[in-house]
N, CA, C and O atoms as CSV, one atom per row, in Angstrom:
chain,resi,resn,atom,element,x,y,z
A,1,UNK,N,N,15.703,44.170,-6.522
A,1,UNK,CA,C,14.650,44.878,-5.870
A,1,UNK,C,C,14.574,46.287,-6.465
A,1,UNK,O,O,15.601,46.929,-6.685
A,2,UNK,N,N,13.377,46.753,-6.718
A,2,UNK,CA,C,13.169,48.078,-7.285
A,2,UNK,C,C,12.533,48.951,-6.219
A,2,UNK,O,O,11.642,48.499,-5.499
A,3,UNK,N,N,12.972,50.181,-6.111
A,3,UNK,CA,C,12.417,51.105,-5.122
A,3,UNK,C,C,11.901,52.352,-5.818
A,3,UNK,O,O,12.466,52.810,-6.811
A,4,UNK,N,N,10.827,52.886,-5.282
A,4,UNK,CA,C,10.375,54.205,-5.703
A,4,UNK,C,C,11.260,55.219,-5.007
A,4,UNK,O,O,11.678,55.008,-3.868
A,5,UNK,N,N,11.540,56.288,-5.666
A,5,UNK,CA,C,12.384,57.307,-5.039
A,5,UNK,C,C,11.657,58.052,-3.938
A,5,UNK,O,O,12.249,58.387,-2.913
A,6,UNK,N,N,10.387,58.309,-4.144
A,6,UNK,CA,C,9.660,59.180,-3.237
A,6,UNK,C,C,9.533,58.610,-1.833
A,6,UNK,O,O,9.884,59.285,-0.865
A,7,UNK,N,N,9.040,57.381,-1.699
A,7,UNK,CA,C,8.813,56.877,-0.338
A,7,UNK,C,C,9.536,55.566,-0.047
A,7,UNK,O,O,9.313,54.959,1.000
A,8,UNK,N,N,10.368,55.139,-0.929
A,8,UNK,CA,C,11.239,53.981,-0.687
A,8,UNK,C,C,10.518,52.685,-0.381
A,8,UNK,O,O,11.042,51.844,0.348
A,9,UNK,N,N,9.303,52.507,-0.935
A,9,UNK,CA,C,8.604,51.232,-0.728
A,9,UNK,C,C,9.020,50.267,-1.816
A,9,UNK,O,O,9.240,50.669,-2.959
A,10,UNK,N,N,9.127,49.016,-1.474
A,10,UNK,CA,C,9.514,47.980,-2.427
A,10,UNK,C,C,8.380,47.753,-3.422
A,10,UNK,O,O,7.216,47.645,-3.035
A,11,UNK,N,N,8.722,47.681,-4.684
A,11,UNK,CA,C,7.765,47.334,-5.719
A,11,UNK,C,C,8.119,45.933,-6.191
A,11,UNK,O,O,9.272,45.658,-6.523
A,12,UNK,N,N,7.149,45.066,-6.221
A,12,UNK,CA,C,7.392,43.695,-6.629
A,12,UNK,C,C,7.864,43.647,-8.071
A,12,UNK,O,O,7.396,44.415,-8.911
A,13,UNK,N,N,8.781,42.755,-8.353
A,13,UNK,CA,C,9.234,42.582,-9.726
A,13,UNK,C,C,8.190,41.855,-10.549
A,13,UNK,O,O,8.204,41.945,-11.776
A,14,UNK,N,N,7.296,41.145,-9.909
A,14,UNK,CA,C,6.217,40.443,-10.594
A,14,UNK,C,C,4.899,40.854,-9.973
A,14,UNK,O,O,4.737,40.812,-8.754
A,15,UNK,N,N,3.958,41.251,-10.813
A,15,UNK,CA,C,2.663,41.653,-10.294
A,15,UNK,C,C,1.768,40.447,-10.014
A,15,UNK,O,O,0.627,40.619,-9.585
A,16,UNK,N,N,2.261,39.236,-10.247
A,16,UNK,CA,C,1.477,38.034,-9.978
A,16,UNK,C,C,1.229,37.837,-8.490
A,16,UNK,O,O,0.268,37.167,-8.113
A,17,UNK,N,N,2.080,38.408,-7.635
A,17,UNK,CA,C,1.901,38.196,-6.203
A,17,UNK,C,C,0.986,39.237,-5.571
A,17,UNK,O,O,0.799,39.221,-4.354
A,18,UNK,N,N,0.408,40.145,-6.362
A,18,UNK,CA,C,-0.569,41.115,-5.869
A,18,UNK,C,C,-1.961,40.494,-5.993
A,18,UNK,O,O,-2.348,40.016,-7.059
A,19,UNK,N,N,-2.698,40.510,-4.895
A,19,UNK,CA,C,-4.052,39.950,-4.901
A,19,UNK,C,C,-5.062,41.059,-4.669
A,19,UNK,O,O,-4.794,42.029,-3.960
A,20,UNK,N,N,-6.227,40.898,-5.282
A,20,UNK,CA,C,-7.296,41.890,-5.189
A,20,UNK,C,C,-8.401,41.323,-4.300
A,20,UNK,O,O,-8.914,40.233,-4.552
A,21,UNK,N,N,-8.762,42.077,-3.254
A,21,UNK,CA,C,-9.721,41.644,-2.249
A,21,UNK,C,C,-10.908,42.595,-2.209
A,21,UNK,O,O,-10.731,43.812,-2.267
A,22,UNK,N,N,-12.127,42.045,-2.109
A,22,UNK,CA,C,-13.313,42.879,-1.938
A,22,UNK,C,C,-13.614,43.034,-0.456
A,22,UNK,O,O,-13.581,42.063,0.300
A,23,UNK,N,N,-13.909,44.263,-0.048
A,23,UNK,CA,C,-14.278,44.539,1.341
A,23,UNK,C,C,-15.734,44.133,1.539
A,23,UNK,O,O,-16.616,44.532,0.778
A,24,UNK,N,N,-15.968,43.326,2.582
A,24,UNK,CA,C,-17.307,42.831,2.900
A,24,UNK,C,C,-17.657,43.271,4.322
A,24,UNK,O,O,-16.960,42.924,5.276
A,25,UNK,N,N,-18.742,44.038,4.454
A,25,UNK,CA,C,-19.204,44.452,5.778
A,25,UNK,C,C,-20.092,43.362,6.365
A,25,UNK,O,O,-20.772,42.641,5.634
A,26,UNK,N,N,-20.081,43.250,7.687
A,26,UNK,CA,C,-20.792,42.175,8.379
A,26,UNK,C,C,-21.891,42.712,9.284
A,26,UNK,O,O,-21.712,43.724,9.961
A,27,UNK,N,N,-23.033,42.024,9.289
A,27,UNK,CA,C,-24.080,42.256,10.278
A,27,UNK,C,C,-23.914,41.148,11.310
A,27,UNK,O,O,-24.210,39.984,11.038
A,28,UNK,N,N,-23.441,41.515,12.490
A,28,UNK,CA,C,-23.068,40.526,13.507
A,28,UNK,C,C,-23.982,40.651,14.718
A,28,UNK,O,O,-24.254,41.750,15.201
A,29,UNK,N,N,-24.448,39.511,15.193
A,29,UNK,CA,C,-25.255,39.438,16.412
A,29,UNK,C,C,-24.439,38.752,17.492
A,29,UNK,O,O,-23.574,37.927,17.196
A,30,UNK,N,N,-24.714,39.092,18.741
A,30,UNK,CA,C,-24.079,38.399,19.854
A,30,UNK,C,C,-23.380,39.347,20.796
A,30,UNK,O,O,-23.535,40.566,20.730
A,31,UNK,N,N,-22.593,38.734,21.690
A,31,UNK,CA,C,-21.861,39.512,22.692
A,31,UNK,C,C,-20.610,38.740,23.084
A,31,UNK,O,O,-20.465,37.571,22.729
A,32,UNK,N,N,-19.692,39.397,23.825
A,32,UNK,CA,C,-18.444,38.712,24.189
A,32,UNK,C,C,-18.644,37.478,25.062
A,32,UNK,O,O,-17.841,36.547,25.002
A,33,UNK,N,N,-19.706,37.457,25.875
A,33,UNK,CA,C,-19.920,36.328,26.781
A,33,UNK,C,C,-20.445,35.087,26.072
A,33,UNK,O,O,-20.008,33.972,26.358
A,34,UNK,N,N,-21.375,35.277,25.154
A,34,UNK,CA,C,-22.019,34.147,24.480
A,34,UNK,C,C,-21.461,33.876,23.092
A,34,UNK,O,O,-21.757,32.843,22.493
A,35,UNK,N,N,-20.669,34.780,22.587
A,35,UNK,CA,C,-20.089,34.611,21.262
A,35,UNK,C,C,-20.846,35.398,20.208
A,35,UNK,O,O,-21.864,36.027,20.496
A,36,UNK,N,N,-20.342,35.358,18.994
A,36,UNK,CA,C,-20.900,36.145,17.903
A,36,UNK,C,C,-21.282,35.255,16.737
A,36,UNK,O,O,-20.657,34.224,16.490
A,37,UNK,N,N,-22.320,35.672,16.023
A,37,UNK,CA,C,-22.744,35.011,14.793
A,37,UNK,C,C,-22.888,36.068,13.709
A,37,UNK,O,O,-23.420,37.152,13.948
A,38,UNK,N,N,-22.413,35.744,12.526
A,38,UNK,CA,C,-22.603,36.642,11.392
A,38,UNK,C,C,-23.996,36.374,10.842
A,38,UNK,O,O,-24.283,35.279,10.359
A,39,UNK,N,N,-24.857,37.382,10.917
A,39,UNK,CA,C,-26.228,37.275,10.452
A,39,UNK,C,C,-26.323,37.485,8.945
A,39,UNK,O,O,-27.107,36.815,8.272
A,40,UNK,N,N,-25.533,38.408,8.416
A,40,UNK,CA,C,-25.592,38.717,6.994
A,40,UNK,C,C,-24.285,39.371,6.578
A,40,UNK,O,O,-23.561,39.917,7.411
A,41,UNK,N,N,-23.987,39.314,5.283
A,41,UNK,CA,C,-22.812,39.988,4.748
A,41,UNK,C,C,-23.265,40.951,3.654
A,41,UNK,O,O,-24.291,40.749,3.004
A,42,UNK,N,N,-22.475,41.996,3.473
A,42,UNK,CA,C,-22.783,43.003,2.464
A,42,UNK,C,C,-21.533,43.285,1.658
A,42,UNK,O,O,-20.596,43.912,2.152
A,43,UNK,N,N,-21.518,42.823,0.413
A,43,UNK,CA,C,-20.393,43.114,-0.466
A,43,UNK,C,C,-20.454,44.590,-0.841
A,43,UNK,O,O,-21.484,45.078,-1.306
A,44,UNK,N,N,-19.355,45.291,-0.637
A,44,UNK,CA,C,-19.335,46.737,-0.824
A,44,UNK,C,C,-19.013,47.158,-2.251
A,44,UNK,O,O,-19.323,48.279,-2.654
A,45,UNK,N,N,-18.401,46.276,-3.008
A,45,UNK,CA,C,-17.932,46.671,-4.330
A,45,UNK,C,C,-16.639,47.464,-4.276
A,45,UNK,O,O,-16.166,47.962,-5.297
A,46,UNK,N,N,-16.062,47.582,-3.069
A,46,UNK,CA,C,-14.790,48.280,-2.884
A,46,UNK,C,C,-13.691,47.220,-2.827
A,46,UNK,O,O,-13.793,46.249,-2.077
A,47,UNK,N,N,-12.649,47.413,-3.622
A,47,UNK,CA,C,-11.556,46.454,-3.690
A,47,UNK,C,C,-10.257,47.105,-3.233
A,47,UNK,O,O,-10.018,48.291,-3.463
A,48,UNK,N,N,-9.428,46.302,-2.583
A,48,UNK,CA,C,-8.076,46.728,-2.234
A,48,UNK,C,C,-7.112,45.703,-2.805
A,48,UNK,O,O,-7.471,44.545,-3.015
A,49,UNK,N,N,-5.903,46.133,-3.050
A,49,UNK,CA,C,-4.867,45.234,-3.547
A,49,UNK,C,C,-3.792,45.099,-2.484
A,49,UNK,O,O,-3.344,46.080,-1.889
A,50,UNK,N,N,-3.391,43.850,-2.263
A,50,UNK,CA,C,-2.382,43.551,-1.253
A,50,UNK,C,C,-1.373,42.566,-1.814
A,50,UNK,O,O,-1.736,41.695,-2.605
A,51,UNK,N,N,-0.108,42.688,-1.418
A,51,UNK,CA,C,0.853,41.658,-1.779
A,51,UNK,C,C,0.487,40.345,-1.098
A,51,UNK,O,O,-0.198,40.343,-0.075
A,52,UNK,N,N,0.933,39.253,-1.649
A,52,UNK,CA,C,0.543,37.935,-1.144
A,52,UNK,C,C,0.808,37.766,0.341
A,52,UNK,O,O,-0.025,37.199,1.048
A,53,UNK,N,N,1.929,38.235,0.826
A,53,UNK,CA,C,2.272,38.098,2.250
A,53,UNK,C,C,2.250,39.465,2.923
A,53,UNK,O,O,3.233,39.874,3.540
A,54,UNK,N,N,1.128,40.168,2.803
A,54,UNK,CA,C,1.016,41.525,3.340
A,54,UNK,C,C,1.114,41.529,4.857
A,54,UNK,O,O,0.606,40.632,5.530
A,55,UNK,N,N,1.765,42.536,5.375
A,55,UNK,CA,C,1.838,42.711,6.829
A,55,UNK,C,C,0.547,43.363,7.314
A,55,UNK,O,O,-0.238,43.875,6.516
A,56,UNK,N,N,0.338,43.339,8.620
A,56,UNK,CA,C,-0.833,44.010,9.189
A,56,UNK,C,C,-0.790,45.507,8.898
A,56,UNK,O,O,-1.833,46.131,8.704
A,57,UNK,N,N,0.406,46.085,8.865
A,57,UNK,CA,C,0.530,47.515,8.563
A,57,UNK,C,C,0.116,47.803,7.113
A,57,UNK,O,O,-0.546,48.807,6.849
A,58,UNK,N,N,0.496,46.939,6.185
A,58,UNK,CA,C,0.071,47.118,4.786
A,58,UNK,C,C,-1.445,46.965,4.661
A,58,UNK,O,O,-2.088,47.704,3.916
A,59,UNK,N,N,-2.006,46.013,5.384
A,59,UNK,CA,C,-3.454,45.825,5.396
A,59,UNK,C,C,-4.142,47.052,5.990
A,59,UNK,O,O,-5.123,47.548,5.436
A,60,UNK,N,N,-3.628,47.536,7.111
A,60,UNK,CA,C,-4.188,48.709,7.781
A,60,UNK,C,C,-4.183,49.924,6.849
A,60,UNK,O,O,-5.167,50.662,6.792
A,61,UNK,N,N,-3.080,50.139,6.116
A,61,UNK,CA,C,-2.985,51.277,5.204
A,61,UNK,C,C,-3.965,51.131,4.040
A,61,UNK,O,O,-4.629,52.098,3.668
A,62,UNK,N,N,-4.059,49.941,3.467
A,62,UNK,CA,C,-4.981,49.721,2.349
A,62,UNK,C,C,-6.428,49.957,2.777
A,62,UNK,O,O,-7.210,50.556,2.038
A,63,UNK,N,N,-6.779,49.488,3.966
A,63,UNK,CA,C,-8.134,49.713,4.474
A,63,UNK,C,C,-8.381,51.195,4.760
A,63,UNK,O,O,-9.455,51.716,4.458
A,64,UNK,N,N,-7.402,51.863,5.332
A,64,UNK,CA,C,-7.537,53.296,5.616
A,64,UNK,C,C,-7.733,54.079,4.314
A,64,UNK,O,O,-8.551,54.996,4.255
A,65,UNK,N,N,-6.983,53.715,3.280
A,65,UNK,CA,C,-7.126,54.368,1.974
A,65,UNK,C,C,-8.511,54.134,1.374
A,65,UNK,O,O,-8.995,54.946,0.586
A,66,UNK,N,N,-9.152,53.012,1.754
A,66,UNK,CA,C,-10.494,52.688,1.254
A,66,UNK,C,C,-11.591,53.243,2.175
A,66,UNK,O,O,-12.776,53.070,1.892
A,67,UNK,N,N,-11.206,53.908,3.272
A,67,UNK,CA,C,-12.180,54.517,4.165
A,67,UNK,C,C,-12.541,53.707,5.390
A,67,UNK,O,O,-13.543,53.999,6.044
A,68,UNK,N,N,-11.750,52.691,5.721
A,68,UNK,CA,C,-12.010,51.844,6.886
A,68,UNK,C,C,-10.830,51.947,7.847
A,68,UNK,O,O,-9.678,51.856,7.423
A,69,UNK,N,N,-11.106,52.136,9.131
A,69,UNK,CA,C,-10.050,52.224,10.133
A,69,UNK,C,C,-9.896,50.907,10.864
A,69,UNK,O,O,-10.824,50.432,11.519
A,70,UNK,N,N,-8.716,50.320,10.747
A,70,UNK,CA,C,-8.377,49.099,11.476
A,70,UNK,C,C,-7.510,49.522,12.648
A,70,UNK,O,O,-6.516,50.224,12.461
A,71,UNK,N,N,-7.872,49.107,13.846
A,71,UNK,CA,C,-7.168,49.535,15.033
A,71,UNK,C,C,-6.000,48.594,15.347
A,71,UNK,O,O,-6.035,47.422,14.972
A,72,UNK,N,N,-4.967,49.097,16.032
A,72,UNK,CA,C,-3.788,48.270,16.309
A,72,UNK,C,C,-4.087,46.979,17.058
A,72,UNK,O,O,-3.382,45.985,16.883
A,73,UNK,N,N,-5.136,46.983,17.902
A,73,UNK,CA,C,-5.425,45.764,18.663
A,73,UNK,C,C,-6.412,44.837,17.952
A,73,UNK,O,O,-6.787,43.805,18.507
A,74,UNK,N,N,-6.841,45.188,16.726
A,74,UNK,CA,C,-7.678,44.279,15.947
A,74,UNK,C,C,-6.853,43.060,15.553
A,74,UNK,O,O,-5.659,43.170,15.275
A,75,UNK,N,N,-7.497,41.905,15.532
A,75,UNK,CA,C,-6.816,40.671,15.153
A,75,UNK,C,C,-7.232,40.265,13.754
A,75,UNK,O,O,-8.372,40.481,13.341
A,76,UNK,N,N,-6.297,39.674,13.033
A,76,UNK,CA,C,-6.526,39.262,11.652
A,76,UNK,C,C,-6.398,37.754,11.556
A,76,UNK,O,O,-5.408,37.167,11.995
A,77,UNK,N,N,-7.415,37.139,10.976
A,77,UNK,CA,C,-7.388,35.705,10.698
A,77,UNK,C,C,-7.434,35.571,9.185
A,77,UNK,O,O,-8.434,35.910,8.552
A,78,UNK,N,N,-6.354,35.080,8.617
A,78,UNK,CA,C,-6.345,35.015,7.160
A,78,UNK,C,C,-6.300,33.585,6.662
A,78,UNK,O,O,-5.704,32.695,7.268
A,79,UNK,N,N,-6.956,33.413,5.535
A,79,UNK,CA,C,-6.975,32.138,4.842
A,79,UNK,C,C,-6.625,32.380,3.390
A,79,UNK,O,O,-6.227,33.480,3.007
A,80,UNK,N,N,-6.778,31.347,2.591
A,80,UNK,CA,C,-6.429,31.478,1.182
A,80,UNK,C,C,-7.385,32.388,0.424
A,80,UNK,O,O,-6.969,33.091,-0.497
A,81,UNK,N,N,-8.662,32.385,0.799
A,81,UNK,CA,C,-9.673,33.127,0.043
A,81,UNK,C,C,-10.466,34.123,0.889
A,81,UNK,O,O,-11.297,34.859,0.355
A,82,UNK,N,N,-10.222,34.155,2.188
A,82,UNK,CA,C,-10.999,35.006,3.074
A,82,UNK,C,C,-10.115,35.502,4.213
A,82,UNK,O,O,-9.389,34.726,4.834
A,83,UNK,N,N,-10.185,36.809,4.478
A,83,UNK,CA,C,-9.508,37.416,5.624
A,83,UNK,C,C,-10.597,37.992,6.515
A,83,UNK,O,O,-11.449,38.745,6.043
A,84,UNK,N,N,-10.579,37.646,7.796
A,84,UNK,CA,C,-11.556,38.178,8.747
A,84,UNK,C,C,-10.821,39.036,9.762
A,84,UNK,O,O,-9.762,38.658,10.264
A,85,UNK,N,N,-11.397,40.199,10.059
A,85,UNK,CA,C,-10.804,41.112,11.035
A,85,UNK,C,C,-11.744,41.199,12.227
A,85,UNK,O,O,-12.940,41.448,12.074
A,86,UNK,N,N,-11.183,40.988,13.426
A,86,UNK,CA,C,-11.933,40.980,14.678
A,86,UNK,C,C,-11.524,42.173,15.533
A,86,UNK,O,O,-10.356,42.564,15.531
A,87,UNK,N,N,-12.472,42.754,16.261
A,87,UNK,CA,C,-12.116,43.831,17.189
A,87,UNK,C,C,-11.526,43.222,18.464
A,87,UNK,O,O,-11.368,42.006,18.564
A,88,UNK,N,N,-11.204,44.077,19.433
A,88,UNK,CA,C,-10.536,43.579,20.650
A,88,UNK,C,C,-11.434,42.735,21.544
A,88,UNK,O,O,-10.942,42.137,22.500
A,89,UNK,N,N,-12.749,42.664,21.265
A,89,UNK,CA,C,-13.658,41.790,22.020
A,89,UNK,C,C,-13.905,40.468,21.295
A,89,UNK,O,O,-14.691,39.643,21.763
A,90,UNK,N,N,-13.246,40.262,20.168
A,90,UNK,CA,C,-13.429,39.036,19.408
A,90,UNK,C,C,-14.602,39.075,18.439
A,90,UNK,O,O,-14.992,38.043,17.893
A,91,UNK,N,N,-15.161,40.244,18.224
A,91,UNK,CA,C,-16.299,40.387,17.309
A,91,UNK,C,C,-15.785,40.603,15.885
A,91,UNK,O,O,-15.021,41.536,15.642
A,92,UNK,N,N,-16.195,39.752,14.944
A,92,UNK,CA,C,-15.789,39.991,13.561
A,92,UNK,C,C,-16.494,41.240,13.029
A,92,UNK,O,O,-17.707,41.374,13.189
A,93,UNK,N,N,-15.756,42.151,12.401
A,93,UNK,CA,C,-16.393,43.371,11.925
A,93,UNK,C,C,-16.177,43.633,10.432
A,93,UNK,O,O,-16.835,44.488,9.841
A,94,UNK,N,N,-15.252,42.891,9.835
A,94,UNK,CA,C,-14.991,43.100,8.412
A,94,UNK,C,C,-14.345,41.846,7.830
A,94,UNK,O,O,-13.568,41.160,8.493
A,95,UNK,N,N,-14.687,41.568,6.574
A,95,UNK,CA,C,-14.025,40.481,5.865
A,95,UNK,C,C,-13.532,40.987,4.531
A,95,UNK,O,O,-14.062,41.943,3.965
A,96,UNK,N,N,-12.512,40.325,4.049
A,96,UNK,CA,C,-12.001,40.574,2.710
A,96,UNK,C,C,-12.114,39.256,1.940
A,96,UNK,O,O,-11.599,38.229,2.384
A,97,UNK,N,N,-12.781,39.285,0.796
A,97,UNK,CA,C,-12.935,38.091,-0.038
A,97,UNK,C,C,-12.050,38.236,-1.264
A,97,UNK,O,O,-12.072,39.262,-1.944
A,98,UNK,N,N,-11.275,37.199,-1.536
A,98,UNK,CA,C,-10.410,37.204,-2.703
A,98,UNK,C,C,-11.250,37.248,-3.967
A,98,UNK,O,O,-12.204,36.485,-4.117
A,99,UNK,N,N,-10.889,38.142,-4.872
A,99,UNK,CA,C,-11.619,38.246,-6.141
A,99,UNK,C,C,-11.384,36.986,-6.969
A,99,UNK,O,O,-10.277,36.449,-7.010
A,100,UNK,N,N,-12.434,36.531,-7.619
A,100,UNK,CA,C,-12.328,35.316,-8.456
A,100,UNK,C,C,-11.375,35.521,-9.607
A,100,UNK,O,O,-11.168,34.608,-10.407
């Protein structure tokens, strides 16, 4: 394991496990009682890099560095190619799409 001296974060020995994700903003219709539908998506052209098994804290920091605030009670649903972030009412508000 290799560590940076400054902040003691682990650096992967292989960069193959780092994935690049595009931030996608969502136009969502609906409400907590009837549910939500994604009406449209907007690819931002903003990318973040995350380790393959990133924690919610690593995700939160990467999003904050890109200008997006993820709150502690937001829920994350992740898949192989898409990560969806929901607010505390179950409304999807942001997605991350794996770069091709």
